[in-house]
A tleap script that builds the chain and sets N, CA, C and O, in Angstrom:
source leaprc.protein.ff14SB
mol = sequence {
  NMET LYS ARG ILE PHE GLN PHE SER ALA ILE
  GLY ALA GLY ALA VAL VAL ALA ILE ALA ILE
  PHE LEU LEU PHE TYR VAL PHE GLY VAL THR
  THR GLN ASP TYR ALA ILE SER VAL ASP PRO
  ILE LYS ASP ASN GLN TYR LEU PHE ASN THR
  ALA ARG VAL MET ILE THR ASN ILE GLY LYS
  LEU PRO LEU THR ASN ILE VAL VAL ASN TYR
  GLY GLY LYS VAL ASP LYS LEU THR SER LEU
  SER PRO GLY GLU ASN ALA MET LEU SER PRO
  PRO GLU ASN SER THR LEU ASN SER VAL THR
  VAL THR ALA ASP HIE GLY ILE ILE VAL THR
  LYS ASN TYR ARG THR PRO LEU LYS ILE PRO
  GLY MET MET GLY CSER
}
set mol.1.N position { 0.824 -1.180 0.000 }
set mol.1.CA position { 0.000 0.000 0.000 }
set mol.1.C position { 0.881 1.261 0.000 }
set mol.1.O position { 0.577 2.225 -0.703 }
set mol.2.N position { 1.960 1.258 0.778 }
set mol.2.CA position { 2.870 2.384 0.853 }
set mol.2.C position { 3.561 2.615 -0.487 }
set mol.2.O position { 3.790 3.759 -0.879 }
set mol.3.N position { 3.892 1.542 -1.183 }
set mol.3.CA position { 4.560 1.617 -2.479 }
set mol.3.C position { 3.629 2.244 -3.527 }
set mol.3.O position { 4.094 3.014 -4.368 }
set mol.4.N position { 2.366 1.941 -3.497 }
set mol.4.CA position { 1.396 2.522 -4.438 }
set mol.4.C position { 1.319 4.033 -4.231 }
set mol.4.O position { 1.263 4.805 -5.188 }
set mol.5.N position { 1.318 4.435 -2.969 }
set mol.5.CA position { 1.308 5.858 -2.654 }
set mol.5.C position { 2.539 6.562 -3.214 }
set mol.5.O position { 2.422 7.657 -3.764 }
set mol.6.N position { 3.700 5.962 -3.087 }
set mol.6.CA position { 4.943 6.543 -3.585 }
set mol.6.C position { 4.906 6.695 -5.098 }
set mol.6.O position { 5.241 7.754 -5.629 }
set mol.7.N position { 4.497 5.631 -5.796 }
set mol.7.CA position { 4.424 5.695 -7.256 }
set mol.7.C position { 3.369 6.707 -7.711 }
set mol.7.O position { 3.565 7.407 -8.704 }
set mol.8.N position { 2.267 6.781 -6.994 }
set mol.8.CA position { 1.228 7.751 -7.335 }
set mol.8.C position { 1.744 9.175 -7.160 }
set mol.8.O position { 1.487 10.036 -8.002 }
set mol.9.N position { 2.468 9.427 -6.073 }
set mol.9.CA position { 3.016 10.761 -5.821 }
set mol.9.C position { 4.046 11.132 -6.880 }
set mol.9.O position { 4.056 12.265 -7.360 }
set mol.10.N position { 4.911 10.194 -7.251 }
set mol.10.CA position { 5.911 10.457 -8.293 }
set mol.10.C position { 5.230 10.721 -9.624 }
set mol.10.O position { 5.608 11.646 -10.342 }
set mol.11.N position { 4.231 9.915 -9.960 }
set mol.11.CA position { 3.494 10.100 -11.214 }
set mol.11.C position { 2.770 11.430 -11.260 }
set mol.11.O position { 2.795 12.116 -12.282 }
set mol.12.N position { 2.124 11.806 -10.159 }
set mol.12.CA position { 1.411 13.081 -10.106 }
set mol.12.C position { 2.395 14.240 -10.231 }
set mol.12.O position { 2.109 15.228 -10.908 }
set mol.13.N position { 3.543 14.124 -9.588 }
set mol.13.CA position { 4.561 15.167 -9.696 }
set mol.13.C position { 5.066 15.313 -11.120 }
set mol.13.O position { 5.276 16.428 -11.598 }
set mol.14.N position { 5.260 14.197 -11.794 }
set mol.14.CA position { 5.720 14.232 -13.187 }
set mol.14.C position { 4.669 14.886 -14.084 }
set mol.14.O position { 5.009 15.674 -14.966 }
set mol.15.N position { 3.405 14.564 -13.863 }
set mol.15.CA position { 2.332 15.146 -14.666 }
set mol.15.C position { 2.267 16.657 -14.448 }
set mol.15.O position { 2.108 17.412 -15.407 }
set mol.16.N position { 2.386 17.097 -13.219 }
set mol.16.CA position { 2.354 18.529 -12.921 }
set mol.16.C position { 3.551 19.229 -13.565 }
set mol.16.O position { 3.403 20.307 -14.140 }
set mol.17.N position { 4.735 18.622 -13.471 }
set mol.17.CA position { 5.933 19.220 -14.074 }
set mol.17.C position { 5.784 19.340 -15.584 }
set mol.17.O position { 6.147 20.367 -16.156 }
set mol.18.N position { 5.264 18.321 -16.233 }
set mol.18.CA position { 5.055 18.354 -17.683 }
set mol.18.C position { 4.013 19.411 -18.050 }
set mol.18.O position { 4.187 20.129 -19.035 }
set mol.19.N position { 2.938 19.515 -17.274 }
set mol.19.CA position { 1.894 20.500 -17.551 }
set mol.19.C position { 2.446 21.924 -17.437 }
set mol.19.O position { 2.139 22.778 -18.269 }
set mol.20.N position { 3.253 22.177 -16.418 }
set mol.20.CA position { 3.849 23.507 -16.251 }
set mol.20.C position { 4.792 23.806 -17.404 }
set mol.20.O position { 4.786 24.915 -17.937 }
set mol.21.N position { 5.609 22.820 -17.799 }
set mol.21.CA position { 6.519 23.017 -18.927 }
set mol.21.C position { 5.743 23.358 -20.193 }
set mol.21.O position { 6.120 24.276 -20.921 }
set mol.22.N position { 4.659 22.626 -20.463 }
set mol.22.CA position { 3.869 22.876 -21.672 }
set mol.22.C position { 3.220 24.258 -21.640 }
set mol.22.O position { 3.147 24.929 -22.669 }
set mol.23.N position { 2.750 24.685 -20.476 }
set mol.23.CA position { 2.157 26.024 -20.380 }
set mol.23.C position { 3.181 27.098 -20.707 }
set mol.23.O position { 2.878 28.044 -21.435 }
set mol.24.N position { 4.390 26.961 -20.177 }
set mol.24.CA position { 5.425 27.946 -20.497 }
set mol.24.C position { 5.860 27.850 -21.947 }
set mol.24.O position { 6.185 28.864 -22.564 }
set mol.25.N position { 5.871 26.663 -22.490 }
set mol.25.CA position { 6.285 26.487 -23.884 }
set mol.25.C position { 5.244 27.076 -24.832 }
set mol.25.O position { 5.601 27.807 -25.756 }
set mol.26.N position { 3.981 26.776 -24.623 }
set mol.26.CA position { 2.915 27.225 -25.518 }
set mol.26.C position { 2.632 28.707 -25.335 }
set mol.26.O position { 2.493 29.440 -26.315 }
set mol.27.N position { 2.547 29.150 -24.096 }
set mol.27.CA position { 2.196 30.543 -23.820 }
set mol.27.C position { 3.408 31.350 -23.371 }
set mol.27.O position { 3.274 32.371 -22.696 }
set mol.28.N position { 4.573 30.888 -23.748 }
set mol.28.CA position { 5.813 31.504 -23.281 }
set mol.28.C position { 5.992 32.931 -23.757 }
set mol.28.O position { 5.472 33.330 -24.799 }
set mol.29.N position { 6.721 33.674 -22.989 }
set mol.29.CA position { 7.038 35.055 -23.311 }
set mol.29.C position { 8.156 35.054 -24.338 }
set mol.29.O position { 9.046 34.205 -24.302 }
set mol.30.N position { 8.104 36.002 -25.244 }
set mol.30.CA position { 9.127 36.114 -26.276 }
set mol.30.C position { 10.497 36.267 -25.629 }
set mol.30.O position { 10.667 37.042 -24.687 }
set mol.31.N position { 11.468 35.524 -26.141 }
set mol.31.CA position { 12.803 35.581 -25.569 }
set mol.31.C position { 13.753 36.410 -26.418 }
set mol.31.O position { 14.822 36.789 -25.941 }
set mol.32.N position { 13.396 36.701 -27.653 }
set mol.32.CA position { 14.272 37.480 -28.525 }
set mol.32.C position { 13.956 38.965 -28.409 }
set mol.32.O position { 12.799 39.359 -28.260 }
set mol.33.N position { 14.998 39.774 -28.480 }
set mol.33.CA position { 14.798 41.217 -28.438 }
set mol.33.C position { 14.142 41.725 -29.718 }
set mol.33.O position { 13.227 42.546 -29.667 }
set mol.34.N position { 14.613 41.231 -30.872 }
set mol.34.CA position { 14.109 41.677 -32.172 }
set mol.34.C position { 13.615 40.480 -32.966 }
set mol.34.O position { 14.403 39.608 -33.330 }
set mol.35.N position { 12.317 40.430 -33.237 }
set mol.35.CA position { 11.730 39.343 -34.016 }
set mol.35.C position { 10.477 39.869 -34.709 }
set mol.35.O position { 9.802 40.769 -34.210 }
set mol.36.N position { 10.185 39.291 -35.865 }
set mol.36.CA position { 9.044 39.757 -36.651 }
set mol.36.C position { 8.307 38.556 -37.229 }
set mol.36.O position { 8.920 37.553 -37.594 }
set mol.37.N position { 6.993 38.670 -37.307 }
set mol.37.CA position { 6.159 37.649 -37.939 }
set mol.37.C position { 5.585 38.253 -39.219 }
set mol.37.O position { 5.051 39.362 -39.207 }
set mol.38.N position { 5.698 37.522 -40.310 }
set mol.38.CA position { 5.204 37.985 -41.608 }
set mol.38.C position { 4.209 36.955 -42.123 }
set mol.38.O position { 4.530 35.770 -42.217 }
set mol.39.N position { 2.990 37.405 -42.460 }
set mol.39.CA position { 1.947 36.508 -42.958 }
set mol.39.C position { 1.332 37.082 -44.228 }
set mol.39.O position { 0.367 37.842 -44.156 }
set mol.40.N position { 1.889 36.720 -45.418 }
set mol.40.CA position { 1.300 37.191 -46.676 }
set mol.40.C position { 0.196 36.237 -47.141 }
set mol.40.O position { 0.394 35.023 -47.188 }
set mol.41.N position { -0.954 36.793 -47.479 }
set mol.41.CA position { -2.114 35.990 -47.891 }
set mol.41.C position { -2.636 36.518 -49.214 }
set mol.41.O position { -2.766 37.727 -49.408 }
set mol.42.N position { -2.937 35.589 -50.132 }
set mol.42.CA position { -3.652 35.982 -51.357 }
set mol.42.C position { -4.879 35.092 -51.460 }
set mol.42.O position { -4.813 33.883 -51.238 }
set mol.43.N position { -5.995 35.712 -51.798 }
set mol.43.CA position { -7.268 35.010 -51.871 }
set mol.43.C position { -7.824 35.181 -53.274 }
set mol.43.O position { -8.246 36.271 -53.660 }
set mol.44.N position { -7.819 34.099 -54.028 }
set mol.44.CA position { -8.312 34.124 -55.402 }
set mol.44.C position { -9.818 33.896 -55.398 }
set mol.44.O position { -10.293 32.814 -55.052 }
set mol.45.N position { -10.562 34.925 -55.786 }
set mol.45.CA position { -12.008 34.848 -55.895 }
set mol.45.C position { -12.374 34.580 -57.362 }
set mol.45.O position { -11.496 34.531 -58.223 }
set mol.46.N position { -13.646 34.411 -57.636 }
set mol.46.CA position { -14.080 34.174 -59.008 }
set mol.46.C position { -13.842 35.400 -59.890 }
set mol.46.O position { -13.363 35.267 -61.016 }
set mol.47.N position { -14.166 36.573 -59.397 }
set mol.47.CA position { -14.082 37.773 -60.215 }
set mol.47.C position { -12.860 38.636 -59.938 }
set mol.47.O position { -12.490 39.466 -60.769 }
set mol.48.N position { -12.235 38.455 -58.795 }
set mol.48.CA position { -11.095 39.299 -58.439 }
set mol.48.C position { -10.209 38.567 -57.438 }
set mol.48.O position { -10.584 37.525 -56.901 }
set mol.49.N position { -9.046 39.121 -57.201 }
set mol.49.CA position { -8.106 38.584 -56.220 }
set mol.49.C position { -7.854 39.645 -55.158 }
set mol.49.O position { -7.800 40.836 -55.462 }
set mol.50.N position { -7.702 39.214 -53.928 }
set mol.50.CA position { -7.313 40.124 -52.860 }
set mol.50.C position { -6.028 39.606 -52.228 }
set mol.50.O position { -5.782 38.401 -52.194 }
set mol.51.N position { -5.222 40.522 -51.735 }
set mol.51.CA position { -3.974 40.137 -51.084 }
set mol.51.C position { -3.680 41.127 -49.969 }
set mol.51.O position { -4.035 42.303 -50.039 }
set mol.52.N position { -3.012 40.606 -48.926 }
set mol.52.CA position { -2.589 41.457 -47.826 }
set mol.52.C position { -1.373 40.835 -47.165 }
set mol.52.O position { -1.136 39.632 -47.273 }
set mol.53.N position { -0.617 41.659 -46.489 }
set mol.53.CA position { 0.559 41.207 -45.756 }
set mol.53.C position { 0.418 41.730 -44.328 }
set mol.53.O position { 0.365 42.939 -44.099 }
set mol.54.N position { 0.359 40.794 -43.363 }
set mol.54.CA position { 0.269 41.164 -41.955 }
set mol.54.C position { 1.662 41.052 -41.342 }
set mol.54.O position { 2.303 40.004 -41.421 }
set mol.55.N position { 2.116 42.129 -40.741 }
set mol.55.CA position { 3.442 42.173 -40.115 }
set mol.55.C position { 3.240 42.456 -38.631 }
set mol.55.O position { 2.552 43.409 -38.266 }
set mol.56.N position { 3.843 41.624 -37.771 }
set mol.56.CA position { 3.706 41.778 -36.332 }
set mol.56.C position { 5.073 41.750 -35.670 }
set mol.56.O position { 5.898 40.891 -35.982 }
set mol.57.N position { 5.318 42.674 -34.765 }
set mol.57.CA position { 6.546 42.672 -33.979 }
set mol.57.C position { 6.348 41.699 -32.819 }
set mol.57.O position { 5.590 41.987 -31.892 }
set mol.58.N position { 7.017 40.559 -32.863 }
set mol.58.CA position { 6.895 39.558 -31.818 }
set mol.58.C position { 8.103 39.563 -30.881 }
set mol.58.O position { 8.279 38.645 -30.079 }
set mol.59.N position { 8.922 40.588 -30.986 }
set mol.59.CA position { 10.085 40.722 -30.119 }
set mol.59.C position { 9.764 41.552 -28.884 }
set mol.59.O position { 8.639 42.018 -28.706 }
set mol.60.N position { 10.779 41.730 -28.029 }
set mol.60.CA position { 10.621 42.502 -26.796 }
set mol.60.C position { 10.897 43.986 -26.987 }
set mol.60.O position { 10.493 44.800 -26.156 }
set mol.61.N position { 11.582 44.353 -28.076 }
set mol.61.CA position { 11.961 45.744 -28.309 }
set mol.61.C position { 11.369 46.254 -29.616 }
set mol.61.O position { 11.040 45.447 -30.486 }
set mol.62.N position { 11.222 47.574 -29.783 }
set mol.62.CA position { 10.661 48.130 -31.025 }
set mol.62.C position { 11.544 47.825 -32.237 }
set mol.62.O position { 12.771 47.809 -32.143 }
set mol.63.N position { 10.896 47.586 -33.369 }
set mol.63.CA position { 11.595 47.414 -34.646 }
set mol.63.C position { 11.570 48.747 -35.386 }
set mol.63.O position { 10.581 49.478 -35.335 }
set mol.64.N position { 12.664 49.054 -36.072 }
set mol.64.CA position { 12.742 50.317 -36.809 }
set mol.64.C position { 13.174 50.069 -38.245 }
set mol.64.O position { 13.759 49.035 -38.569 }
set mol.65.N position { 12.871 51.042 -39.096 }
set mol.65.CA position { 13.234 51.022 -40.521 }
set mol.65.C position { 12.812 49.716 -41.198 }
set mol.65.O position { 13.650 48.988 -41.732 }
set mol.66.N position { 11.538 49.432 -41.173 }
set mol.66.CA position { 10.980 48.207 -41.751 }
set mol.66.C position { 10.683 48.464 -43.224 }
set mol.66.O position { 10.006 49.431 -43.572 }
set mol.67.N position { 11.194 47.591 -44.084 }
set mol.67.CA position { 10.978 47.702 -45.528 }
set mol.67.C position { 10.312 46.417 -45.997 }
set mol.67.O position { 10.827 45.322 -45.771 }
set mol.68.N position { 9.160 46.556 -46.654 }
set mol.68.CA position { 8.410 45.422 -47.188 }
set mol.68.C position { 8.570 45.452 -48.700 }
set mol.68.O position { 8.094 46.375 -49.361 }
set mol.69.N position { 9.247 44.435 -49.251 }
set mol.69.CA position { 9.536 44.368 -50.676 }
set mol.69.C position { 8.631 43.314 -51.304 }
set mol.69.O position { 8.716 42.129 -50.981 }
set mol.70.N position { 7.767 43.765 -52.204 }
set mol.70.CA position { 6.811 42.877 -52.873 }
set mol.70.C position { 7.375 42.285 -54.154 }
set mol.70.O position { 6.663 41.577 -54.867 }
set mol.71.N position { 8.619 42.552 -54.459 }
set mol.71.CA position { 9.225 42.094 -55.703 }
set mol.71.C position { 9.445 43.269 -56.633 }
set mol.71.O position { 8.980 43.258 -57.773 }
set mol.72.N position { 10.139 44.264 -56.166 }
set mol.72.CA position { 10.399 45.462 -56.963 }
set mol.72.C position { 9.785 46.692 -56.343 }
set mol.72.O position { 10.433 47.736 -56.276 }
set mol.73.N position { 8.562 46.596 -55.892 }
set mol.73.CA position { 7.888 47.714 -55.251 }
set mol.73.C position { 7.979 47.520 -53.739 }
set mol.73.O position { 7.928 46.391 -53.250 }
set mol.74.N position { 8.114 48.634 -52.994 }
set mol.74.CA position { 8.311 48.529 -51.554 }
set mol.74.C position { 7.368 49.445 -50.781 }
set mol.74.O position { 6.903 50.462 -51.296 }
set mol.75.N position { 7.097 49.063 -49.540 }
set mol.75.CA position { 6.443 49.907 -48.538 }
set mol.75.C position { 7.428 50.058 -47.395 }
set mol.75.O position { 8.216 49.151 -47.123 }
set mol.76.N position { 7.387 51.206 -46.723 }
set mol.76.CA position { 8.299 51.449 -45.606 }
set mol.76.C position { 7.499 51.840 -44.368 }
set mol.76.O position { 6.559 52.632 -44.439 }
set mol.77.N position { 7.890 51.269 -43.236 }
set mol.77.CA position { 7.335 51.628 -41.944 }
set mol.77.C position { 8.479 52.135 -41.076 }
set mol.77.O position { 9.559 51.544 -41.075 }
set mol.78.N position { 8.263 53.204 -40.350 }
set mol.78.CA position { 9.349 53.734 -39.524 }
set mol.78.C position { 9.600 52.872 -38.298 }
set mol.78.O position { 10.753 52.656 -37.925 }
set mol.79.N position { 8.521 52.364 -37.652 }
set mol.79.CA position { 8.725 51.519 -36.478 }
set mol.79.C position { 7.468 50.736 -36.144 }
set mol.79.O position { 6.363 51.093 -36.554 }
set mol.80.N position { 7.661 49.653 -35.386 }
set mol.80.CA position { 6.572 48.856 -34.825 }
set mol.80.C position { 6.941 48.551 -33.377 }
set mol.80.O position { 8.017 48.015 -33.111 }
set mol.81.N position { 6.066 48.883 -32.451 }
set mol.81.CA position { 6.294 48.581 -31.046 }
set mol.81.C position { 6.056 47.097 -30.794 }
set mol.81.O position { 5.411 46.440 -31.611 }
set mol.82.N position { 6.555 46.548 -29.690 }
set mol.82.CA position { 6.313 45.138 -29.377 }
set mol.82.C position { 4.812 44.837 -29.311 }
set mol.82.O position { 4.057 45.549 -28.649 }
set mol.83.N position { 4.395 43.784 -30.000 }
set mol.83.CA position { 2.990 43.391 -30.049 }
set mol.83.C position { 2.178 44.132 -31.088 }
set mol.83.O position { 1.053 43.722 -31.378 }
set mol.84.N position { 2.688 45.188 -31.651 }
set mol.84.CA position { 1.963 45.977 -32.648 }
set mol.84.C position { 2.035 45.277 -34.005 }
set mol.84.O position { 3.022 44.618 -34.330 }
set mol.85.N position { 0.961 45.436 -34.790 }
set mol.85.CA position { 0.977 44.849 -36.132 }
set mol.85.C position { 0.520 45.879 -37.156 }
set mol.85.O position { -0.065 46.908 -36.819 }
set mol.86.N position { 0.804 45.569 -38.411 }
set mol.86.CA position { 0.407 46.424 -39.525 }
set mol.86.C position { -0.075 45.536 -40.657 }
set mol.86.O position { 0.547 44.522 -40.975 }
set mol.87.N position { -1.190 45.925 -41.263 }
set mol.87.CA position { -1.699 45.194 -42.416 }
set mol.87.C position { -1.481 46.066 -43.647 }
set mol.87.O position { -1.951 47.202 -43.714 }
set mol.88.N position { -0.763 45.516 -44.615 }
set mol.88.CA position { -0.434 46.246 -45.835 }
set mol.88.C position { -1.040 45.551 -47.037 }
set mol.88.O position { -1.223 44.333 -47.034 }
set mol.89.N position { -1.346 46.319 -48.055 }
set mol.89.CA position { -1.844 45.766 -49.314 }
set mol.89.C position { -0.764 45.906 -50.371 }
set mol.89.O position { -0.218 46.994 -50.556 }
set mol.90.N position { -0.445 44.817 -51.069 }
set mol.90.CA position { 0.553 44.918 -52.143 }
set mol.90.C position { 0.062 45.846 -53.244 }
set mol.90.O position { -1.141 45.929 -53.491 }
set mol.91.N position { 0.978 46.545 -53.907 }
set mol.91.CA position { 0.579 47.432 -55.002 }
set mol.91.C position { -0.013 46.650 -56.174 }
set mol.91.O position { 0.201 45.446 -56.308 }
set mol.92.N position { -0.755 47.354 -57.010 }
set mol.92.CA position { -1.313 46.746 -58.223 }
set mol.92.C position { -0.193 46.115 -59.048 }
set mol.92.O position { 0.934 46.611 -59.043 }
set mol.93.N position { -0.487 45.054 -59.736 }
set mol.93.CA position { 0.432 44.349 -60.635 }
set mol.93.C position { 1.625 43.717 -59.918 }
set mol.93.O position { 2.647 43.457 -60.553 }
set mol.94.N position { 1.522 43.465 -58.616 }
set mol.94.CA position { 2.570 42.717 -57.921 }
set mol.94.C position { 2.451 41.249 -58.311 }
set mol.94.O position { 1.362 40.771 -58.628 }
set mol.95.N position { 3.568 40.541 -58.286 }
set mol.95.CA position { 3.560 39.139 -58.710 }
set mol.95.C position { 2.859 38.232 -57.716 }
set mol.95.O position { 2.374 37.169 -58.102 }
set mol.96.N position { 2.789 38.612 -56.456 }
set mol.96.CA position { 2.151 37.842 -55.389 }
set mol.96.C position { 2.757 36.443 -55.246 }
set mol.96.O position { 2.049 35.483 -54.944 }
set mol.97.N position { 4.061 36.336 -55.464 }
set mol.97.CA position { 4.762 35.070 -55.232 }
set mol.97.C position { 5.341 35.024 -53.828 }
set mol.97.O position { 5.103 34.077 -53.079 }
set mol.98.N position { 6.104 36.057 -53.477 }
set mol.98.CA position { 6.701 36.121 -52.146 }
set mol.98.C position { 6.902 37.570 -51.749 }
set mol.98.O position { 6.846 38.476 -52.581 }
set mol.99.N position { 7.137 37.771 -50.465 }
set mol.99.CA position { 7.394 39.095 -49.928 }
set mol.99.C position { 8.610 38.990 -49.008 }
set mol.99.O position { 8.762 38.012 -48.275 }
set mol.100.N position { 9.473 40.004 -49.052 }
set mol.100.CA position { 10.656 40.046 -48.195 }
set mol.100.C position { 10.550 41.266 -47.291 }
set mol.100.O position { 10.340 42.386 -47.757 }
set mol.101.N position { 10.700 41.032 -45.996 }
set mol.101.CA position { 10.632 42.116 -45.009 }
set mol.101.C position { 11.988 42.219 -44.335 }
set mol.101.O position { 12.523 41.227 -43.840 }
set mol.102.N position { 12.540 43.428 -44.319 }
set mol.102.CA position { 13.813 43.675 -43.634 }
set mol.102.C position { 13.599 44.784 -42.608 }
set mol.102.O position { 12.708 45.622 -42.749 }
set mol.103.N position { 14.434 44.768 -41.578 }
set mol.103.CA position { 14.393 45.803 -40.549 }
set mol.103.C position { 15.779 45.921 -39.939 }
set mol.103.O position { 16.654 45.091 -40.187 }
set mol.104.N position { 15.967 46.962 -39.136 }
set mol.104.CA position { 17.240 47.120 -38.437 }
set mol.104.C position { 17.513 45.893 -37.562 }
set mol.104.O position { 16.613 45.097 -37.293 }
set mol.105.N position { 18.748 45.756 -37.131 }
set mol.105.CA position { 19.209 44.668 -36.256 }
set mol.105.C position { 19.253 43.332 -36.987 }
set mol.105.O position { 19.121 42.283 -36.358 }
set mol.106.N position { 19.437 43.355 -38.311 }
set mol.106.CA position { 19.635 42.137 -39.082 }
set mol.106.C position { 18.393 41.311 -39.344 }
set mol.106.O position { 18.505 40.118 -39.627 }
set mol.107.N position { 17.222 41.901 -39.260 }
set mol.107.CA position { 15.975 41.170 -39.523 }
set mol.107.C position { 15.769 41.068 -41.029 }
set mol.107.O position { 15.682 42.083 -41.720 }
set mol.108.N position { 15.692 39.828 -41.539 }
set mol.108.CA position { 15.366 39.563 -42.943 }
set mol.108.C position { 14.464 38.339 -42.969 }
set mol.108.O position { 14.876 37.252 -42.565 }
set mol.109.N position { 13.235 38.513 -43.441 }
set mol.109.CA position { 12.276 37.406 -43.526 }
set mol.109.C position { 11.673 37.397 -44.922 }
set mol.109.O position { 11.155 38.412 -45.388 }
set mol.110.N position { 11.741 36.248 -45.588 }
set mol.110.CA position { 11.100 36.071 -46.894 }
set mol.110.C position { 10.057 34.977 -46.758 }
set mol.110.O position { 10.356 33.881 -46.286 }
set mol.111.N position { 8.829 35.276 -47.172 }
set mol.111.CA position { 7.742 34.298 -47.086 }
set mol.111.C position { 6.976 34.279 -48.404 }
set mol.111.O position { 6.790 35.312 -49.046 }
set mol.112.N position { 6.536 33.087 -48.794 }
set mol.112.CA position { 5.651 32.932 -49.941 }
set mol.112.C position { 4.222 33.251 -49.505 }
set mol.112.O position { 3.846 33.036 -48.353 }
set mol.113.N position { 3.448 33.760 -50.434 }
set mol.113.CA position { 2.041 34.012 -50.144 }
set mol.113.C position { 1.341 32.676 -49.926 }
set mol.113.O position { 1.633 31.689 -50.601 }
set mol.114.N position { 0.425 32.662 -48.983 }
set mol.114.CA position { -0.381 31.462 -48.753 }
set mol.114.C position { -1.814 31.759 -49.157 }
set mol.114.O position { -2.257 32.908 -49.152 }
set mol.115.N position { -2.525 30.700 -49.505 }
set mol.115.CA position { -3.922 30.819 -49.897 }
set mol.115.C position { -4.773 30.200 -48.807 }
set mol.115.O position { -4.532 29.053 -48.432 }
set mol.116.N position { -5.763 30.915 -48.281 }
set mol.116.CA position { -6.596 30.344 -47.214 }
set mol.116.C position { -7.406 29.158 -47.720 }
set mol.116.O position { -7.740 29.069 -48.902 }
set mol.117.N position { -7.708 28.267 -46.817 }
set mol.117.CA position { -8.493 27.079 -47.113 }
set mol.117.C position { -9.911 27.477 -47.505 }
set mol.117.O position { -10.540 28.298 -46.837 }
set mol.118.N position { -10.406 26.896 -48.584 }
set mol.118.CA position { -11.765 27.177 -49.045 }
set mol.118.C position { -12.707 26.139 -48.445 }
set mol.118.O position { -12.507 24.937 -48.622 }
set mol.119.N position { -13.730 26.602 -47.737 }
set mol.119.CA position { -14.715 25.725 -47.115 }
set mol.119.C position { -16.017 25.851 -47.898 }
set mol.119.O position { -16.513 26.964 -48.074 }
set mol.120.N position { -16.587 24.739 -48.374 }
set mol.120.CA position { -17.829 24.803 -49.147 }
set mol.120.C position { -18.925 25.532 -48.365 }
set mol.120.O position { -19.117 25.305 -47.171 }
set mol.121.N position { -19.633 26.412 -49.071 }
set mol.121.CA position { -20.705 27.160 -48.469 }
set mol.121.C position { -20.279 28.508 -47.922 }
set mol.121.O position { -21.120 29.353 -47.617 }
set mol.122.N position { -18.963 28.713 -47.796 }
set mol.122.CA position { -18.468 30.001 -47.290 }
set mol.122.C position { -18.273 30.968 -48.459 }
set mol.122.O position { -18.076 30.540 -49.596 }
set mol.123.N position { -18.327 32.241 -48.184 }
set mol.123.CA position { -18.156 33.256 -49.201 }
set mol.123.C position { -16.786 33.113 -49.857 }
set mol.123.O position { -15.783 32.982 -49.157 }
set mol.124.N position { -16.727 33.135 -51.173 }
set mol.124.CA position { -15.474 33.023 -51.900 }
set mol.124.C position { -15.055 31.597 -52.207 }
set mol.124.O position { -14.019 31.385 -52.837 }
set mol.125.N position { -15.832 30.619 -51.778 }
set mol.125.CA position { -15.468 29.206 -52.034 }
set mol.125.C position { -15.860 28.783 -53.416 }
set mol.125.O position { -15.632 27.636 -53.799 }
savepdb mol mol.pdb
quit
């Protein structure tokens, strides 16, 4: 009976330790000073196409001199505070293949445009 109690206590402790680790891992605070998230989306409709680029500062410090290159044409942002985001629209006649975002402190991110999943019955499907 005493041995069952010991194994139960060890098992419960392990479960609690794993749960705490997962909470910090999933909901963890950003550890990098300078980091950026880039999410380019293009949505092909029947009659027209829409595209946007969402840029979010996921670092602990402000980002400065942000340049969004759509493939020849660029947009410039002076700064983004931590947690702040900006939604930009690519200029007319952009290729919509990929977008490159650069910023001070060596930030360079290139991402291909993604297409959202089409669900039957939803608008644009």
